[in-house]
N, C-alpha and C positions, 0 to 999 in steps of 0.2 A: 425480562425476568432473569434474575440471577440464579446461580447454581444452587444456593441454599433454598430459595423458593421452589425451584424445580424438584429438589429432593423431598420437600414437605408435601408438595402436590402429589408426587408419586406415592408417598407413604399413605396419604389420605385416601387416594384411589385404591391402593392395595387393601387397606383395612376395610373400606366400604364394600369392595367386591368380594373379599373373603367373608365378610359378615353376611352378604346376600347368599353366597354359595353354602356356607356352613349353616346359616339360619334356615334357608330353604330346605336343605337336606335333612336337618334335624326335625323340622316341622313335618316333612313328609313321613319320616320314620315314626314320629310320635302320633301322627294322625291315624296311622294304620288304615289306609283307605280300603274300602270294600271293592271299589272299582278304580282301575288306573285310567279310565277314560272320563272321569268326572271333571267338570270345569276347574275345580280347585286344584286337582292333581296336575292337570295339563298346564294350568297357569303357572304353578310353582315350578314345574319341570322346565317350562320355557324361560322362566326367570333365572333358574340355575344355569341352564344352557347358555342363555344370553350373557350372564355374568362370566361364565367360563370363556366364552368366545371373546368378550371384551377384554378379559384379563390376558388371554393369549395374544390378541391383537396389540394391546398396549405394550406387553412385554416384548414382542417382536419389533415394534416401532422404537422402543427405547434401546433395544439391542442394536438395531440398525443405525440409530442416531449416534450411539456411542462409538460404533465402528467408524461412521462417517466423520465424526469429530476427531477421532484419532488419526484418520487418514489426512484430514485437513491440517491438523497440527504438524504431521510429518511433512506434508507438502509445503506448509508455511515455513518450517524450519529450513527446508532445502532451498526455498526461494530467498530466505534471509541470508543463508550462506552464499548463494550466488550473488546477491546484492552486495554483500560485504566484500567479496572478491572483486566485483566490478568497481566498487567505490575505491578500493585500494589501488587498483590498476589505474583508474581515472585520476586519482589524486597524484600518483607518481607521474603520470603523463602531464598533468597540469603543472606540477612542480617543475618539470623539465621545460615546459613552455614558458613558465614564469621566469626561470633562470635565463632562458634564451632571450626573452624580451628585455630583461634587466641588462644582460650583456650588450645587446644592441643599443640600448639607451646609453650605456657607458661609452660605447664607440661614438655615438652622436654627441656626447658630452652635454646631455640634458640636465638642467637644474632640477631640484626636487619638485618645484612647482610645475615645470614643463613635463616631468615624468607623470605627475598626478593627472594632469590634463590629458596627456597622451593615452594613459591607461583607461581613463573614462571615455575617451573618444573610441578606443578599441572595443569597449563594452557597449558602444552604441548610444551613449548619452548625447543630447544636443548641447550646444554652447550654453543655452539658457539653463538647462538642467545642471550642467557642470558648475555654472556660476552660483546657482542656488546651493548646490552640494558643498562647494568649497568656500562659500562666503566671499566670492570675488565678483567683480562686475562682469557682465557679458563681454564687454570690450576687452578687458584684461584676458579673459579666457580665449577670445579670438586671437589676441596678440601671441599668447603662449602657443596656441595651435599653429599659427603661421610660423613661429620660430621652430617648432617641432618639424613641420613640413620642410622648411628651409634647411635645417641641420641634417635631415634625413634624405635630402634631395628628392622629395616627394611632391607631387602636385596637389595633394589634398587628402581628405579623410579616406576616400576609397583606396588610394594607393597605400596609405598607412595600414589599413586593415588587410589589404592584399599582401603587403610585405610580410606580415606575420602569419596570416591564416592560409595563404595559398597552398602550402604543402599539407595542410590538415585535410583537405578535400581530395584524398588520393582516389584515383579512378579505380573502379571495380575491374576485375580481369575482363579483357575483351573490349573495354571501352577506351576510347582515345581521349586525351586531354585536348581541350580547345586550343 
């Protein structure tokens, strides 16, 4: 239900309850009952009281809901600000990592094709997936990977990943590194 429908429903309920309250009160006054204990008077009084109770209950519910929505909006805005700060920080850190990886690839004198394969290996792609992604054969990808390992003096994919990612997993205070 959207906000406009919610306001229409509220308006309809308010009008209906107001009509019951006003109509019942006017009817009681115009009837000028001889006894306030007759079925008609008790019934209309209960209807008026019920409408007043329902009006009060609905109004309190709407008020609480409005407060809750406002609090949720403030909380959401605060979480969005936190998210944006974290994203900016993470983006800066990843840019630094990206530059460090590029610098190391320059030192290893990797070709553009070897760089692409090395980056995809770092991301965890298989040789087959890299071949599909780069429109190369799986054999060509294996050759590029082997050249990357040779130029970096690495034994394989695990050492390639460890070379760049080992320092990212900093130990928490009090824990020792293996």
